C-alpha positions, -999 to 999 in steps of 0.1 A, spaced: -427 569 -913 -394 588 -900 -392 597 -863 -390 634 -874 -424 632 -892 -440 614 -863 -428 642 -839 -443 669 -864 -476 652 -865 -479 646 -829 -471 685 -823 -497 695 -846 -524 673 -829 -515 686 -795 -513 722 -810 -548 719 -818 -557 706 -783 -541 734 -766 -554 759 -788 -589 749 -777 -583 752 -741 -561 779 -739 -574 813 -726 -556 831 -756 -560 824 -793 -520 816 -797 -514 782 -809 -491 763 -785 -469 731 -787 -469 707 -761 -454 720 -727 -423 710 -712 -422 696 -678 -396 696 -651 -394 680 -617 -369 692 -593 -368 669 -563 -349 672 -531 -342 639 -509 -355 634 -474 -370 666 -463 -407 669 -451 -425 701 -455 -419 710 -420 -384 722 -427 -395 750 -449 -409 783 -440 -432 784 -470 -450 755 -453 -442 756 -417 -436 784 -393 -405 767 -379 -389 760 -413 -360 777 -431 -363 804 -458 -361 791 -494 -363 822 -515 -360 803 -548 -386 778 -542 -406 809 -528 -401 827 -560 -414 796 -578 -446 798 -558 -453 832 -567 -461 821 -601 -474 786 -592 -496 767 -568 -485 756 -532 -500 724 -525 -502 722 -487 -515 686 -486 -490 667 -506 -480 631 -496 -453 606 -506 -475 576 -496 -443 557 -485 -415 571 -462 -384 559 -477 -365 563 -510 -372 533 -530 -409 525 -520 -417 562 -526 -400 563 -559 -415 533 -571 -448 547 -562 -440 576 -583 -426 559 -615 -457 534 -614 -486 558 -603 -498 527 -581 -497 517 -545 -468 497 -533 -485 471 -514 -506 460 -546 -475 459 -567 -449 445 -542 -427 475 -546 -427 488 -510 -399 472 -494 -368 491 -488 -341 483 -500 -354 456 -528 -342 421 -524 -354 415 -560 -372 436 -585 -408 431 -597 -423 438 -630 -448 464 -638 -484 451 -641 -493 435 -674 -498 460 -702 -486 490 -681 -454 508 -683 -435 534 -661 -452 567 -672 -422 583 -688 -425 556 -716 -459 573 -726 -445 606 -729 -416 592 -748 -439 573 -771 -457 605 -777 -425 623 -787 -414 637 -755 -375 637 -747 -373 622 -714 -344 625 -691 -334 616 -655 -305 633 -635 -301 608 -619 -312 589 -591 -337 561 -600 -340 537 -571 -370 519 -583 -380 485 -571 -392 478 -603 -379 461 -635 -372 492 -658 -375 488 -697 -352 504 -722 -382 526 -736 -386 548 -701 -358 572 -706 -339 589 -736 -312 594 -708 -309 586 -672 -273 596 -659 -256 625 -643 -252 640 -677 -289 637 -687 -302 673 -697 -330 687 -717 -304 705 -739 -296 673 -757 -331 670 -774 -339 676 -809 -349 711 -820 -384 721 -808 -390 687 -789 -409 689 -758 -392 674 -728 -396 659 -694 -368 663 -673 -360 651 -636 -333 667 -615 -324 651 -582 -309 669 -554 -291 650 -527 -281 677 -505 -307 670 -478 -304 634 -477 -302 616 -445 -266 608 -450 -256 643 -444 -267 641 -409 -239 615 -402 -216 641 -388 -195 632 -357 -189 652 -324 -156 666 -342 -178 679 -370 -200 696 -347 -172 719 -334 -173 738 -369 -208 751 -360 -237 759 -381 -248 790 -400 -283 787 -385 -283 796 -349 -292 762 -330 -310 782 -302 -335 796 -330 -345 761 -339 -374 743 -328 -372 706 -317 -401 685 -319 -419 676 -289 -412 638 -293 -375 644 -293 -352 651 -265 -347 690 -260 -309 688 -260 -282 706 -275 -273 679 -298 -311 680 -312 -310 718 -315 -276 714 -335 -292 687 -357 -321 710 -366 -298 739 -373 -274 718 -393 -305 708 -414 -317 739 -419 -284 749 -434 -290 721 -457 -324 731 -467 -311 766 -477 -281 750 -499 -309 728 -516 -329 759 -523 -296 776 -542 -294 744 -562 -329 748 -571 -321 782 -580 -295 770 -604 -316 748 -623 -343 776 -625 -315 798 -640 -307 774 -666 -341 771 -677 -345 807 -677 -311 812 -697 -325 787 -724 -357 807 -727 -381 779 -713 -399 796 -684 -426 805 -705 -433 769 -718 -423 747 -689 -443 734 -660 -419 730 -629 -428 708 -599 -405 712 -569 -411 683 -542 -394 664 -517 -392 625 -525 -406 617 -490 -405 630 -455 -375 629 -431 -349 634 -419 -344 636 -382 -348 606 -360 -383 592 -361 -393 607 -396 -377 590 -427 -392 553 -427 -421 562 -405 -455 571 -419 -462 598 -393 -466 633 -410 -428 638 -406 -423 608 -427 -448 614 -456 -461 650 -458 -440 666 -484 -435 700 -497 -450 705 -534 -449 736 -557 -460 738 -591 -449 766 -613 -475 774 -639 -457 789 -671 -474 820 -684 -482 806 -720 -502 775 -703 -523 795 -676 -554 785 -698 -544 747 -693 -550 747 -657 -577 757 -632 -555 773 -608 -542 808 -601 -506 816 -600 -496 826 -565 -524 806 -549 -525 775 -525 -544 743 -529 -558 726 -498 -566 694 -517 -550 662 -510 -526 648 -537 -503 618 -534 -473 602 -554 -497 579 -571 -511 611 -587 -479 627 -600 -473 606 -632 -509 609 -642 -508 646 -637 -478 648 -660 -493 629 -687 -525 648 -684 -507 682 -690 -489 667 -717 -521 657 -736 -512 620 -733 -537 593 -725 -534 580 -689 -533 541 -690 -559 522 -673 -554 502 -639 -531 527 -622 -542 540 -589 -533 576 -594 -555 606 -607 -545 639 -623 -546 670 -603 -538 696 -631 -546 698 -668 -572 688 -692 -608 685 -674 -594 690 -639 -611 717 -620 -598 736 -589 -631 726 -571 -627 688 -579 -591 691 -565 -599 710 -535 -624 683 -526 -599 656 -523 -593 649 -488 -578 616 -485 -542 599 -486 -531 562 -479 -496 555 -466 -476 522 -459 -446 512 -443 -430 475 -442 -395 465 -443 -370 496 -440 -336 480 -448 -332 453 -422 -359 463 -400 -393 448 -403 -426 463 -394 -461 467 -411 -480 499 -406 -509 513 -428 -524 548 -424 -553 565 -438 -557 604 -435 -591 621 -442 -591 658 -435 -578 666 -402 -578 628 -389 -553 603 -396 -557 566 -386 -528 543 -381 -530 506 -380 -501 488 -363 -503 451 -372 -471 441 -352 -476 463 -320 -446 448 -304 -421 459 -334 -415 492 -316 -403 521 -338 -369 525 -322 -356 490 -331 -322 490 -341 -317 498 -379 -279 503 -385 -282 531 -410 -305 552 -388 -282 547 -359 -255 564 -377 -272 596 -366 -260 609 -333 -295 619 -323 -307 582 -328 -278 571 -304 -286 601 -279 -324 595 -280 -320 557 -273 -295 564 -244 -318 588 -227 -345 562 -229 -323 537 -214 -316 563 -187 -351 570 -180 -345 607 -188 -373 611 -212 -409 623 -206 -439 602 -218 -441 616 -254 -403 613 -259 -404 578 -247 -433 565 -271 -405 558 -298 -391 526 -278 -425 514 -264 -451 488 -277 -474 504 -300 -513 501 -298 -529 484 -325 -547 514 -337 -539 550 -333 -563 581 -344 -549 619 -344 -564 652 -348 -535 664 -371 -546 698 -369 -545 699 -331 -517 676 -327 -495 679 -358 -466 656 -344 -492 628 -333 -484 627 -297 -521 621 -284 -538 589 -296 -574 594 -295 -583 558 -304 -595 551 -269 -612 583 -265 -651 573 -267 -658 608 -281 -638 599 -313 -654 562 -317 -674 572 -348 -644 587 -366 -622 557 -355 -647 532 -371 -653 551 -401 -615 552 -409 -609 519 -397 -635 507 -422 -620 529 -452 -586 513 -444 -598 478 -444 -616 483 -476 -583 496 -491 -561 467 -480 -590 443 -491 -595 456 -524 -562 461 -536 -553 434 -523 -524 443 -500 -496 416 -505 -481 422 -472 -503 399 -456 -479 371 -470 -443 374 -457 -418 391 -481 -398 358 -487 -430 339 -499 -439 367 -519 -402 366 -536 -406 330 -542 -444 328 -555 -455 362 -565 -424 384 -579 -433 370 -614 -466 389 -615 -474 402 -581 -506 421 -592 -519 387 -608 -508 369 -576 -528 394 -555 -560 388 -575 -558 351 -574 -552 350 -536 -576 379 -526 -598 359 -506 -568 342 -488 -558 378 -481 -590 387 -468 -590 358 -443 -556 369 -431 -569 405 -428 -597 393 -406 -572 373 -384 -551 404 -379 -581 425 -371 -588 401 -341 -562 422 -322 -588 451 -324 -612 432 -302 -616 421 -266 -596 390 -263 -625 371 -245 -646 377 -275 -620 364 -301 -603 336 -282 -625 307 -300 -611 322 -333 -576 323 -321 -578 288 -311 -591 277 -346 -562 299 -362 -534 282 -343 -546 247 -355 -553 257 -391 -541 238 -419 -530 272 -438 -495 281 -427 -501 318 -431 -533 317 -410 -513 303 -382 -486 329 -391 -513 358 -386 -529 342 -354 -494 338 -338 -488 375 -345 -522 383 -330 -513 364 -299 -482 384 -296 -503 418 -298 -525 405 -270 -494 395 -250 -502 378 -215 -539 377 -222 -531 350 -249 -511 327 -224 -541 304 -221 -524 291 -254 -491 286 -241 -489 249 -249 -502 249 -281 -476 278 -291 -450 258 -273 -459 229 -298 -457 253 -329 -425 266 -320 -410 229 -321 -428 215 -349 -446 238 -371 -439 231 -410 -427 267 -414 -395 277 -398 -408 315 -396 -438 303 -378 -416 286 -353 -399 318 -349 -432 337 -344 -443 313 -318 -409 317 -299 -413 354 -302 -447 353 -283 -431 329 -256 -402 354 -253 -422 385 -252 -444 371 -224 -412 356 -206 -431 321 -208 -399 304 -224 -366 315 -236 -367 321 -274 -331 317 -282 -326 282 -291 -357 280 -312 -348 312 -331 -312 304 -335 -319 270 -347 -344 284 -373 -317 309 -384 -292 280 -394 -319 259 -410 -331 282 -436 -316 286 -470 -333 319 -481 -317 351 -472 -351 369 -471 -364 345 -445 -332 346 -425 -338 385 -424 -373 383 -409 -362 356 -386 -332 380 -374 -357 408 -369 -375 388 -342 -342 380 -327 -332 416 -326 -365 424 -308 -357 399 -283 -323 410 -277 -334 445 -273 -367 439 -257 -385 465 -238 -394 443 -206 -369 415 -208 -340 408 -231 -321 377 -243 -288 368 -251 -278 352 -285 -244 336 -295 -247 334 -333 -220 317 -351 -218 332 -386 -203 302 -400 -232 281 -394 -254 300 -416 -262 286 -451 -242 300 -479 -272 316 -498 -281 335 -464 -247 348 -457 -246 364 -492 -276 386 -481 -261 421 -473 -288 429 -450 -287 395 -431 -250 402 -423 -257 439 -412 -279 422 -385 -251 395 -377 -226 423 -374 -250 436 -348 -251 406 -329 -214 399 -330 -201 434 -322 -226 446 -295 
């Protein structure tokens, strides 16, 4: 059977489906679908979503004939982790796709493909222009064309298409301007710009906001250019158009962090006139239901009339058998942050309605810990300097301070998450309810990050999902150990003692992290932890033990950590060790001096680009 005949048969079948669901009697071919994606901008920088945002007339015009989604979330707060979630329709911690940047790609789960594969198999012409940035091995059957030349105009006559157009104008790198650049000024008046309450209220931050507003407006012009191409080709009547940000950002403390500035994105979906009957939404309306990146792929498949594969995490929010009432009732989103370039952390969050619960598994990894790419922004540099000079207020200083293991925010009353309600007895029932929900999520996936990344690369990356299922009980054990940090120390010290002497290396690993979370309260285990720092079979556990001893000031960690760095042969393990070393170097309450000799690193370690970025920080600062 020829491909042309297959396409004709596919079109006939879908014409029947759409004629049954359409409000008109017109027989319709399958719709075209376009994604227009801008990089690194949260919804907060657009007037369509936020009173402090810039005007975006082209996107606003799109919304006049579409739906504004006021609660859309990217699940992850950085490019590759978020885009891997988009293309797979599944949560990153379940697939091990959530580390940025990838040290090694992972496969899709058995029997599942990236969602454009199913469109292409059904006869769609699939194109991506041009950024991918997946942490997943991509088959040759996903895109007909993924390049800077990719365009729907290259398809066969009357062939339906799915096209992605990426706009980089708002990317973080655009804020790497210099003081000389600032003399050029901005089109937006800096004094007219709102500066977040957690940021220093300085001329630099006003300028940065104004400069970014200019970039938002430039991006909107580029959106208009794509819309004009579609209009010129006579496609607006038959094409669903999604505009959205690929995650939040991008001023300091947003991209890479799963606060609202990091994951709450703008989303507008244009409804083509010929397909109003396919969706239970009115053009020009606003949807308050929660939708997330895991849902975008399934939604595209549902609009196209293509069967959604089983065993993905997302659910469609438009198309066949999806009602406005059902979508409006959705009120939860889950988000995650782990390694971000060379900076490690482990944070999970669950938002339900107006309340957001944040779980900081490693409280000592403060948000402002050095990350080279972040600190190319002048705003980051000024923020850190003002903290050192003690010129920040309590809210502005939080970025450079130890975190609480749990946080609870009322997003409606506190949109920038400055007032942690976790210790307020009035909110105890809300806190417990969301804590239980988040624990249920990380256990049921299960969340692979309860193993160190380097261990997963060696032992799980051939089939991460299968590994997770086989080790589900072990992961549950590590979650329980991590959650000891949420209880009173006196009530869990026997559990900690047991964990430190466990035969399971990763039980010891999480118990040591728990001790560091408790800080000086865990000093009754000093001698045991000193022994672990010298004798543990895992170098990373020796480092975690030294980390506790250094954080508490009990023992200088430099020799133990440096020796471990020179010993390991795995670049990924070295990168995790170096995170602890940077934490010791730039400690909040005490700091330690390292003298790293790059020539002593094992060859495999020195070949890791992100390792060498950390080494450069030590040798040049």
